[in-house]
C-alpha positions as CSV (number, residue, x, y, z in Angstrom):
1,M,-0.2,0.0,-0.3
2,H,1.5,3.1,-1.3
3,R,-0.1,4.7,2.2
4,R,-0.9,3.0,3.3
5,T,2.8,20.3,29.9
6,F,3.2,22.9,29.2
7,L,0.0,21.0,30.4
8,I,2.1,19.9,32.9
9,G,2.1,22.8,35.6
10,M,-0.8,24.3,34.4
11,P,-4.7,24.2,35.5
12,L,-5.6,20.5,35.4
13,A,-8.8,21.8,34.2
14,L,-7.3,22.9,30.9
15,A,-5.7,19.4,30.4
16,G,-9.2,18.0,30.4
17,C,-11.1,20.7,28.6
18,G,-12.3,18.5,25.5
19,A,-9.9,15.7,26.1
20,Q,-11.1,12.6,26.0
21,H,-10.0,9.9,28.8
22,V,-9.1,6.7,27.7
23,W,-7.8,3.5,29.8
24,A,-7.0,0.7,28.8
25,P,-6.4,-2.3,31.2
26,D,-3.5,-3.4,32.8
27,E,-3.4,-6.9,30.9
28,A,-3.3,-5.1,27.3
29,V,-0.4,-2.5,28.5
30,A,1.2,-5.5,30.3
31,R,1.1,-7.7,27.3
32,A,1.8,-4.4,24.9
33,F,5.2,-3.7,27.0
34,Y,8.1,-3.5,24.5
35,H,11.9,-2.3,25.2
36,F,13.4,-1.4,22.3
37,D,17.3,-2.6,22.2
38,G,18.7,0.6,21.0
39,P,19.9,3.7,23.1
40,P,17.7,5.9,25.1
41,S,16.3,8.2,22.6
42,L,13.4,10.7,21.9
43,T,11.8,11.5,18.7
44,L,9.6,14.2,17.8
45,F,7.1,13.5,15.3
46,T,6.2,16.9,13.5
47,M,3.1,16.0,10.3
48,K,3.7,19.2,8.1
49,N,1.6,20.3,5.3
50,V,2.9,19.3,2.0
51,G,1.5,22.6,0.1
52,S,2.5,25.7,3.3
53,G,5.4,23.5,4.7
54,N,3.4,24.5,8.4
55,G,3.0,22.3,11.0
56,A,-0.2,20.4,11.7
57,H,0.7,17.9,14.5
58,S,3.2,17.1,17.0
59,S,3.9,13.6,18.9
60,L,6.8,12.3,21.0
61,M,8.3,8.8,20.9
62,I,10.0,7.8,24.4
63,N,12.8,5.0,24.0
64,A,13.1,4.4,27.9
65,S,12.3,1.1,30.1
66,Q,9.7,0.3,27.4
67,R,8.9,2.3,24.0
68,V,5.5,3.8,23.8
69,I,4.4,7.3,22.2
70,F,2.7,10.5,23.3
71,D,0.3,10.8,21.1
72,P,-1.4,14.1,22.3
73,A,-5.2,15.2,21.3
74,G,-3.7,12.3,18.4
75,S,-5.9,10.1,16.2
76,F,-4.1,7.4,15.8
77,S,-6.3,4.7,17.8
78,V,-6.1,1.0,17.1
79,P,-7.8,-1.8,19.2
80,E,-4.6,-3.8,19.0
81,I,-2.1,-0.8,20.2
82,P,-3.1,-0.1,24.0
83,E,-3.4,3.5,24.8
84,R,-3.7,5.2,28.5
85,D,-4.6,9.0,27.5
86,D,-2.2,10.3,24.8
87,V,-0.1,7.0,25.4
88,L,0.6,4.2,23.0
89,F,2.2,1.3,24.1
90,G,4.4,-1.6,22.3
91,I,5.9,0.8,20.0
92,T,7.7,-2.2,17.8
93,P,9.6,-0.6,14.8
94,R,6.6,-2.2,12.5
95,I,4.0,-0.3,14.9
96,E,6.3,3.0,14.5
97,Q,6.4,2.5,11.0
98,Y,2.5,2.3,10.5
99,Y,2.3,5.3,12.7
100,I,4.2,7.3,10.4
101,S,2.8,5.8,7.6
102,Y,-0.8,6.7,8.9
103,H,0.4,10.5,8.8
104,S,2.0,11.0,5.7
105,R,-0.2,11.0,2.5
106,I,-0.9,12.9,-0.6
107,T,-1.5,16.3,1.7
108,Y,1.0,15.8,4.5
109,Y,4.5,14.6,5.4
110,T,6.0,13.4,8.6
111,V,9.4,15.1,10.2
112,S,11.3,13.2,12.8
113,Q,14.1,14.5,15.1
114,E,15.5,11.9,16.9
115,I,18.2,12.9,20.0
116,D,19.7,10.4,22.0
117,V,19.8,11.2,25.9
118,S,20.7,9.2,29.2
119,P,18.5,6.3,30.6
120,E,18.1,8.7,33.4
121,V,16.1,11.5,31.2
122,A,14.2,9.1,29.3
123,E,13.1,7.5,32.1
124,M,12.0,10.8,33.5
125,A,10.2,11.6,29.9
126,L,8.5,8.5,29.7
127,Q,7.1,9.2,33.5
128,L,6.0,12.9,32.5
129,A,3.9,11.5,29.6
130,L,2.2,8.2,31.9
131,A,1.7,11.3,34.3
132,N,0.4,14.2,31.9
133,G,-3.3,13.1,31.5
134,P,-5.6,13.5,28.2
135,V,-4.9,16.3,26.7
136,A,-7.9,18.7,24.8
137,K,-7.4,19.5,20.8
138,A,-5.3,21.8,19.9
139,H,-2.8,21.6,22.5
140,C,-0.1,18.9,21.3
141,T,2.4,21.1,20.9
142,L,1.7,22.6,23.7
143,A,1.8,19.7,25.8
144,T,4.6,17.9,24.1
145,S,6.9,21.1,24.5
146,G,5.8,21.5,27.9
147,I,7.5,18.0,28.8
148,L,10.7,18.4,26.9
149,K,11.0,21.6,29.0
150,R,11.1,19.9,32.2
151,L,14.1,17.2,31.4
152,P,17.2,18.1,31.6
153,G,19.5,19.3,29.2
154,F,16.4,20.6,27.4
155,E,15.5,23.4,29.7
156,S,16.0,26.1,26.8
157,I,12.8,24.5,25.0
158,H,10.4,27.1,25.4
159,S,6.3,26.3,25.5
160,T,4.9,26.8,22.2
161,W,1.4,25.9,20.7
162,F,3.1,25.6,17.1
163,P,4.8,22.3,15.6
164,D,7.2,24.6,13.4
165,N,8.5,26.3,16.1
166,L,9.2,23.1,18.4
167,E,10.4,22.0,15.3
168,K,13.5,24.5,15.0
169,Q,14.0,24.9,18.7
170,L,14.9,21.0,18.5
171,A,17.0,20.9,15.3
172,R,19.4,23.6,17.1
173,F,20.1,21.0,19.6
174,P,23.5,18.8,18.6
175,G,23.2,15.0,17.8
176,V,19.5,15.4,16.3
177,V,19.3,13.1,13.0
178,T,16.4,14.0,10.9
179,H,14.5,12.0,8.5
180,E,11.5,13.2,6.4
181,Y,8.8,10.6,5.0
182,R,6.6,11.2,2.2
183,E,3.3,8.9,0.9
184,T,1.2,9.5,-2.0
185,D,-1.6,7.5,-1.2
186,S,-5.5,9.1,-0.1
187,D,-5.7,11.9,2.0
188,D,-8.4,9.8,3.9
189,K,-6.7,8.4,6.9
190,S,-9.2,6.0,7.7
191,I,-8.4,4.0,4.8
192,A,-4.8,3.5,6.1
193,L,-6.5,3.2,9.7
194,R,-8.4,0.2,8.4
195,Q,-5.4,-1.1,6.9
196,I,-3.4,-1.4,9.6
197,E,-6.0,-2.8,12.1
198,R,-6.6,-6.0,9.4
199,A,-2.9,-6.4,9.0
200,L,-2.3,-6.0,12.8
201,Q,-5.9,-8.3,13.6
202,T,-4.1,-11.2,11.2
203,G,-0.5,-10.7,12.0
204,N,0.4,-11.1,8.3
205,G,2.1,-7.7,8.1
206,N,0.5,-6.8,4.8
207,G,-0.3,-3.0,6.5
208,P,1.3,-0.1,5.5
209,G,4.0,-0.5,2.2
210,G,5.4,1.7,4.9
211,P,6.8,5.5,4.4
212,Q,9.3,6.4,1.5
213,G,12.1,8.2,4.0
214,A,14.8,10.2,3.2
215,A,17.8,11.5,5.6
216,A,17.2,15.4,6.1
217,G,19.7,16.1,8.4
218,Q,23.0,14.0,10.5
219,P,24.3,14.4,13.8
220,G,25.7,17.8,14.7
């Protein structure tokens, strides 16, 4: 298939305003647990409009004692991938590929910025994401920047509402590796979501074919 908090520290009412509370059972979360063997790291995803280049969404993949994606106010929801208040569990390389492919289409592309961190910083990011609570619509970048700015070594990150701004802030850090992922399939994300669900249900791997990625940066 070709397609396939600042909120932490803000009033709790803001975190809950218009946000959907999702809480997967303990058994599902435990079953999905995945530890990635790579170095502890943070990966900022920025989804950008192909025509304007403007950012539309921010999320953060955290590789700590387990690998998760903090997807504040995100639309990626699959029964086979447990979620607790915008934290997606069990992010294997295959699930990561599906996540990127879901967001990358004819009208939008995805930028990833990965930076290695200490185990302590990665684990702190994980715990902040787990404690953040559900995020209201349009607050995705505010929530993501709010977590990053609380981490040792990332204190220079400023809270922002704008995905492009956060992307540019992180790009200034040494060691960031940037990739772009583009696809040319339908703008209808529900099509990709159904294909991902079928692939996960059958276990045959015939989900999204994977985004076409190109390195856009090297360690600084």
